[in-house]
N, C-alpha and C positions, 0 to 999 in steps of 0.2 A: 168607149171613151173616161172608163173608173180608171181602168191600168193605165192608159196613155197619160190622164192628169197626175194620176199616181208618182210613177216612176218621173215624169217632169217635175214634178215636186221634190221627188229624191235626188234628181242630179244635179238641182239647183242648189239643196242642201249642202251636197259635199263639195261644190264650185266655192260655195261661202264658206266653207269650213279651211278652204288649202291654206290660206293665212296662218290660219292655227297651227294647222298639221306643221309650215313649215317652220314657224316658231318654237316648235317642240322639237323637232330635230336640231334646230342651232343650238337650243338649250342643251341639249346633252352633247353635240358635239363641241361644245365650249368649257366641257369640263373634263379634260384627259389627265390631269393630275392624279399619281396616289400615293399612301404613304406605309410606309412599314414600321411597326414598333414592335419593342418587347418589353415585359415586365421586369423593372429596374430588381426587386426582391430575388429573381432568377438568376440576373448577371450576380449580385452579391452570392449565390450559391457556388457558381461555378466560379468566383474569385477565391473563396472559401476555400472551395476545394484544391484549387491549382496554387494555395501562397507560394508554396515551396519550389513553383516551376515556372509560373508566368506571372507575372506584375498583373496587376489588375489596369492598370494604365493603358496595357499593352492588349488586354481582352478588349477595353472600349474602343480603343484605336482599329481591333481589326472587325469589329460589330458596324463600326462606322462607315467602315471602308468598303463593306461587303456590300452596303446602301441602306442599311438600317435608320431613320432618320430621327425617330423619336422612342422615349422611354417612359414609361407607364409608371408613374412614384403614387403610392398611398403614404397616408397622414400615418404618422408614428402612433402610438399606444404609452403607455407604461411599460409594458413588457416590452414593447421593441428597444424602449432606454433601459432596460434591463439586460437585456442582449448586447447592448451594446457598453455594459459596464459603468453607464453615470448615476446608475441607481441600484438598489436593492430596496425588496419589500421587508420591514423587520417587524415583528410583533408586540407587543405590551410587554410578555412574559420578557421575551431578550431585552427589552430596555432597561426593564428593571433589574436582571441578574447582569447583565453584560457592562452596563451602563451608567449603574447605580440611580438611576432616576426613582424616584418616592411613586409609591402607587399615588397617593394623594394629588402628585401634581401631573397624573395623566388626565386627558380632557373628560367631561363630565359624558359627552357625546361621542358615538361611535364612528371610527374612521380608518383612515390607512396611516402607517406610519412607513416614511423612507427614509434610508439611509442614504446620504449625498455622497458620491466617490469623487465628483467635479464640480466643486459648489461654482465657479463660472462659469461652466458650460451655457451657453445659448440655450439650449432647448430646455432649460428650467423656469427659463422666464416665462417660456411657452405654455408651460405644465402650470404654473402658477397663473395665468391670463386662463387658460381653458377651463380648469376649474374653478377658479375663482367667478367665473361667468357662471357654470352651472351651477353653482350655491345659490348666487343672489336668485338664479330662477328658481332655485327650490325653496327658498325663503320665501317667496314671492306665492308659490304656489301651496303653502305646507298650511295645514290648520294650525291656528295658534293654541289649540288643546296642548300641546307638546313642543311648541318653541317659544319662547319667551322674548318681549321685544326687547330686550335688554342683550340676549343672545345675540354673539358675531359670529358669522360664519363666515371664513374665506381659509386661504391656507396661509398655515404661520409656520417661519420655521423657527430652530433653538437648537444648542449645540450640546454636550455632553462628552468630556474629555477629551476636546478639543476634534469632536464628531457632529460636523452637521447631520440635520434631520430636516422633514417636513412631518408635519400633519396636516391630512387631507380627510375634513369632517364629512360624513355620510359617502364616503367615495366607494365602499366594498364593492358596487354591481359598476362601476366606471370603469373598471381595469381594460375592456377594451375601445373604451370610447378615443375616438381622435383626437390628437392634440394640437397637434399641427403637421408641418413638414421640415425634412431634413435640410435645411437650407446648403448646408455646407455640402452636400452629395450631390445638390441640383447643380450647383456651384462648377462642382468637379466635372458634373455630368457636360454643361453648356460651355466647360472647357475643351470639351472631347467635338464640339458642335453637336450634340443631341439637345431637344427642343423637350421639356418636359410634358408631360399625358397627364394632367391628376384624377384622380379615380376619388373622390368623394364617397365618404361609406355612408350605410344608411345606419349605422349607429350616432349619426349624428341625432343631435335635439335641440329643442326652441328656435328652429331654423327660420322660424314667422319672426323674428325678433333683429329688426334690422342690422342692430349691434354687435351680431354673431360675428365671435373670433375667425372662423373658419372663413367669413368673408375677405376680411383682411389678409390671409395667409392666400386665395384666391387671386386674389388683385395683386398682391406681389408676385405670384408667378408670373403672371403676364410680362414682367420686366425682363423673364426670360425666355419670352416668343413660345409663350404656351397659350394656343389658338383653340383647343379643342377640349372637353372632357368628357371621360366616359363614368360614368357609375360602379360602383363595385357594388355586388348582393342583388338579392330578387327585388330589393325595391329602392326607390330615389331619396332623399333626404326628407323626412316629414310626411311621407307616406302612412297611412293609418293614421294620422291625426287630422289637425284642422286643414280645409284647402290652402288655406293663408300659407301655411306653411310653405308647401309645394310654389305656390304663386310669387312670395316674397324670393326664395331660393331660385328660381326661374329669371324673375326681375333684373336678380343683383349679375346671374351670368349673363343678362343680355347688355347690360349695361356696361360690362369688363369686356365685352368684345368675344365671350367665348362662342364656341359651336359644340352641341348635341351631336352624339355618337352613340344612336342606337345600336346593338350588338345583333347581328344575324343569327334567328332561332333561339336568341336568349331574353323573351320579352322583360320588361322590368317594370313592374308596377308604380304608376303615378307617371312614367316617362312621358306618355300620350298628353294628359295631360298640362304637364312642366311646359310642353312646347307650344302646344295649344292655347295656353292662358297670356301668352306672352307673342304672340302671330309669328312664332321662329322658325315656321318650317324653312324658309329659307337659309337658316343655318345649321338646317341636318346635315352629318356628312356619313353616311351608311358605313358601318364595319364588321368584319368577323371576325373571331376569334380562332386559331388552328393551333393544336396541339400536339407538339412533334413526339414527345413521350422518347423515353432511353432504351428506343428499338434500331441503334446503328445507323439509322439515315436510309432505312429499307424502303419508307415510305414516301421521302425526300420528292418524288417528281410527282408522287399523286397529289402530295399537297399543294404543289406548286399550281398543277392544273387545275385544282377547285377555287384556288387564290386567283390566278388568271381568269379562268372564268366566271368569277363573282364580280371583277372589275367590268367584262365585255357584257356580261348578260344582265347582271344585278345593279348597276349602277352603284358599287359599291368603292368607297375609295381608301378606305383604311384597314390594314392588315394586320390583325395583334396575336403575334407570334409567341405562344409560349412552349421555351424548352422543354419543361418538365410535364408529368403528366396530369397531376392533382393537386394544386398548392391545398388543398381542404386538407389531404391527407399529411398529418404532419412524417409519417415516416418516409414521406417522398420525396429523396432529395438525390445528392449525389454523392454516395458513397465512398466510392474512388475517386482523384484524382485523372486517369484514364475516364470514367465516366462522367465526367465533367468536361474533358478534352474534349470528346467524342459529343458530346452538347454542344459547345462552340463551335465544331467545325460544321454539326447539324443543322446549325442555326444561321452561319453565314452563308454554308452551300443554298441553303433554301432561298435567303434574299438574293443570292444573285443570279438561282433559276429563275426566280418572280421575273427578276428585271430584263432577263436573257428570252424568257418566252411570253413574255407581255407583248402585244401587237403593237406595230412601230407609233401608232398613232396615241398611243398612251404615254406618259411621262412621269418618271419616278419623282419629279418634282424637289429634287434636291435643296432648292432653296423656297420651295411655295409650300412643298408638304400635300397633303391631303384638300382637294377643292371644294367649293361648294356649287350648288346650280344657280344659276340664275332664277330671278323670280319669276314665276308662270301664272299667270290667272287667266280665267275663265269669263268671257264677257258674257253678260246674261239672257244676251239676245241668243248667242252660240247654243246654251244649253237650252234653253226653247224652243230652237229649231232641231236640235237633236231630238227632244222627247217629240214633238210634230213628226217628226222621220221615221221612229219608234211606233207609233199608232200608226203613220200611212203605211209602213211596212205590215205591219201587224194584219190591217185590213187588206192587203194585197195577196196575203195569205189564207185569210177568212175569205175573201174573194172564190180562190179557187179552191176552197173546201166547204167552207159552209155559208153560201152566198146569202140564206136567210138572216144569220146573224150580223153579219158583216157590219152593219150602220149602227147597229145596237152596240157590239163589240167595241167599235170605234167610238162611240158618245160615253160608254163605261168608262177607257182608258182616257179620254178627255177631263171627266168628274176628275181620277186620280190625279188627272197632271195638274187640273185647277186646286186641289188638294194640297199638291204640294208647294203650288205658289204662294197657297195663303199661309201653311205652316213651316215650309223648310225643312220638313222632315227628310234626313239624311238616307233614311232605309226607302223611302218611296223615288226618292231619287236610282239608288243601288236597285231596285227593283225593278225600276226603267230600262236599265243598263241589262238586268237578268235578263227580260221579255227579248229585248232586241237581240242578242247571242242566241237564245232558243229560237224564236222564230226566225232568224235569219238560218240557223243551221237545218231547221225542217224545210222552209220553202226554196231550199237550195237544193234539194233531194224530190220535193213534193212539186215542184215546176217542172218535172221531167215529166213531157203528155205523150210523145212519141219521137224515136230516132229512124230517120229515113235513110241515112246513108254517113260512110267513115266521115264526110264535112261538117254534117250536121251532131254528128257525135263529140268531135271536137269543141263545134260549137256549144253546144248543151253544157259540156265539160266548162268553159271558157264562161257561161253564164252561171252556172252553178256557183263556180269561185268566184265570179264577181258579187253575187246575193252575197255571198259567205264574207268578204269583203265591205260591204256594204256594212252588214249586221257589225264585223270589227268596226267600224269607222265612226259607229255610231255613240260605239263605248267608249273608244277612247277619247271623243271631246264632250263625252256627257261626263264622262271623269275624269277631266281637265284641269290640271292645276300640279304646281308643285309640291302639295303634299300628296299626290300619289305617286310622283319620280323618286321622292324619296322615301316612298313606303308608310308616310306616319299615319295614312287612309289609304284604305286599298278595297277593291270590286270584292263584294262576299259571294257566296253560294257559286264558287269553281266546281265542287263536284256534283253540283246539283245542273249546271250547265254539261259537264260532261255527260252524264244520264238521261237527263229528260228529255232531250230532243231524239233519241232512240226509243224510249220507251213509248212518247207520244206518236212521233212521227211512223214509228213501226204497227202502233195498233191504228192508226188511219189505212197504212196500205194492206194490211191486213186483215182491215175491217170485215169484209165480206166473208172471211174464214174464221170469223170469232163464233159462227154460232155452230158452224160445220166441229172447228174444234170442242166446243160444251159438249155436242153429241155423240162427240168419238168416245168409243169404250177405249176406256184408259188400260193398257198392258205394262209391266212391267219395264220393258226396254223405252216405252215413254215416260216412264217416269227417272230412268237414268239417263235419256238424253235433255229433259226438265233440269235436272241438278246439274247436270255438266256446261248447261246454258249459265243457269243461274251462277256457276261457282264463277265462269270465266266473266258472266259479267260486272262479280263483285272483286274479281282479282282487278276487271280496267279501273273501276273505280278506286279500289287500293293504290292504284300507281298513280293515281293524279295526285297535285300537289308535290312538295318538296320533298318529301319523306315516304315516297312510295315504293315498293319493291321493285327489287330489282334482280334479273334473271341471272343464271351464270354466266360469265364472258360476255354481258350485256355493256357491262361498263368499259370492256377492251374496245369492243366494235363502236360504243359511240364516241370513245377518243379518238379512234381511226376516224371515221366520219367528222368528228371537229379539226381533226388535223388537216383533211382536204378539204373541207368547206366553209371552215372558219368558224361556222355555226352548223351543228347537227339540225336536219330535221327531227321531228317526232314519230316514233314507232308506230304509233295508232293511226297515221296518218299516211306515209310511204309503203308502207308492210300491210296493209289493212282496212282501211278506209277508201281512199281513193284508188288502190287497184282492183278492189273487188266492186266497187264505183262502177268504174271503166269497165270491168266485166258486162255487169249489169246494162249498162247503156247498149253493149254490143249485143247481148243475148236480147233486148228489146228490139234492136234492128233486125234482130233474125228471127222474133215473133215465139221465141221460146218462153213457154210459160212462167220459168222458175226465174225470169232475170229480177221480180220484187225480191225474193230471196239473197240477192246480191247488194241490188241498189241500197237494199236497206242498212247495208255498211256503211254507205256515205255518209249517214247522218253520225257515224261516231269520226269520221274523219274530217267533217262538216265544223261540229260540233268540237273539236280538238281545235283546230285552226282558230278558231274564234276566240277559244280558251286561252291559246298562246299573246292575244292581244288585250286580253284581261288583267297577264302580267304586268300592270300598268309600271311598275319599276324598273321594266326592260326595255332596254331604249329602242324606239319603232322604228329604225333601220332593218336591227336585229331581229324582230319580229317578225317584220316583212319579209325578209332571208328567208328566215325557217317555213313561212309559209309558201313561197315561192319553190323552195326545192323539197317541200313535200307535195305541192303540184305536180311538181315536172318528174321529180324519180319516182313519184306515188302513180304516173299515168304509164313510163317506162314499164315499172313492174306488172299494171293492169294490162299492158300488151303483152308480156310475156303468161299472164293469166288467160289471156285470149288464147295466143297461141298453142296452150297446155289443153284450152275449153275444145277447140278444133281438131286437134288430133284425138282426144277422148271420143269425139261428135262423131267427126267424119272416119278415124281409121280406128280406133279401138273397138267403139260401140259394133259397126257392123262387121270387124272381125269376131265377136264375140256371139254376136248373132246368128253369122253363118256357122262357127262351128259347132255353138252347142244348140243352136233351136231350129 
């Protein structure tokens, strides 16, 4: 009776969650727009190297024609103005020696002197605005012990011998401080059909002040159709100070209509807080950065594959292409026109490859650009039902394994659920999600009691798959919301889910042999086998996640499967977990005592399948298709294993026995 009621309740929970499932699928399908962008400073490197052979206007036209939609622009610094021959830094000695300035005329306080080459240049006004703002903040924070009330701290200009100069008090440490954007350059980019992507630097200070000059710069950028912002550096502006700075920055970006663009595999400190502080998960566009390098285009196909897969499988919609290897290495540049020409050709070729290889359901977004996902919120009642479903599923597992503690276990989980309802602790909710995955993977195998026939074997296989899917179903509706789609929040415990079912389920399956093993006299070959088994398990765990170890030729095989099937199944499922589980079911049907040693591999396969759905930033249809392939192909490989088993049992073994014994 307990099992009937429990399964009836679980079926009801699944049915009630169907509308939410459909909403998520519709939300993911409604955003097919992606965008390609390149850094402006790398375009300028190309133009500088090719200036005697190709006009920069032609370079911009080639990039736009290839499908590049946006150009990432960084704020200028004093060093950039020196490179543009607008200013030059000059020291006090040269002022006195070359321009006849008297030493008593020099300012009392330390600072920077700039020689102005273009007094009417627009960027000089930005220099005054930026440095005066910082000087005002500096005076407000400074101790009165070394600053007099009569002191005036601001950018001042003076002239000597028809030469204009700037004096910037206390500016020695502000050489890398952003002063604003090159609007003449942005106008040029806009004329060629590009939209700018501002990249605010982590060198910005005092961003808690709502009058900060950078907010005006970013506001002006929206007039050129700037819609996204991608931060530069390892942290966002304001990180390391008061939280107020990051909050104000995020609030201003929200009011201007900007979208945040986290960079895949490059976590930036403070970005999550910025997004959450203004509840802007619906304004997040996931991006990925790919560096081509000066490799002559040898790896372009691989780059294109990675980027198209990112769109299909990770909800990434912005591709940031770096033609150069490392901008932090000042020696990394184009040394010859041939290198620059190759860089341009590689960049345009990669953009064209992406557009060609991208599935037809996606759009390059010529006019729209990278798209955002519609808001997706989880009803409270749905979260409560998924937690209840996890408790019930755990009860079913306990009913079949440790029935005496079934009610106590469920009561304990109910108390934890009540604690979550009171505290709202995110860790408790994710703990329930992990529990649902672990219990489903274990129960999928331990629910197998007997196999009576071939028909029964297939029914048991389907039932175990359904239990696994139920666990995944609970997870995707427990951790349901926009923040999971765009990866600003995520499931934690991927490696635990990958290994715990195998450890716990394996101990239960072989529980009657544990004492026998403990009493067994250990020999050297036992230690070798244990070492091999431990190494294989460790290797399996290290392969989980995005940075897992890849075997030789595995990438080529994966790509082949992906080309044929659109999305590849996981190796753990279709080559290990499901084939050995299928063989174990057959051996159970044949009453072979070795059956448990093969059934246990099903724990790895089903855990991997549940783990597929814990990648909540992967479209639900992709995860479902991957699981389907794992089950079907795994069953097919399992049939091959059964054929090999029958050959060994009914042909090879009798022949050996007859021949040698």
